[in-house]
C-alpha positions as CSV (number, residue, x, y, z in Angstrom):
1,M,100.5,82.9,171.1
2,L,98.1,84.3,168.5
3,E,96.3,81.8,166.3
4,I,96.9,82.4,162.6
5,D,94.5,80.8,160.1
6,L,96.5,80.3,157.0
7,S,93.4,79.2,155.1
8,S,91.8,82.6,155.8
9,P,91.5,85.1,152.9
10,V,92.6,87.8,155.4
11,P,96.3,88.4,155.2
12,V,98.3,87.1,158.1
13,Y,99.6,90.5,159.2
14,D,96.0,91.8,159.3
15,Q,95.1,88.8,161.5
16,I,98.0,89.7,163.8
17,K,97.0,93.3,164.0
18,A,93.4,92.3,164.8
19,G,94.7,89.9,167.5
20,L,96.8,92.6,169.1
21,K,93.9,94.9,169.2
22,G,91.9,92.2,171.0
23,L,94.4,91.9,173.8
């Protein structure tokens, strides 16, 4: 499961896309 930082200024979907690229 990808870790989502809700306190981050980066939108959640951008975090998810970045996480998928890192796989």
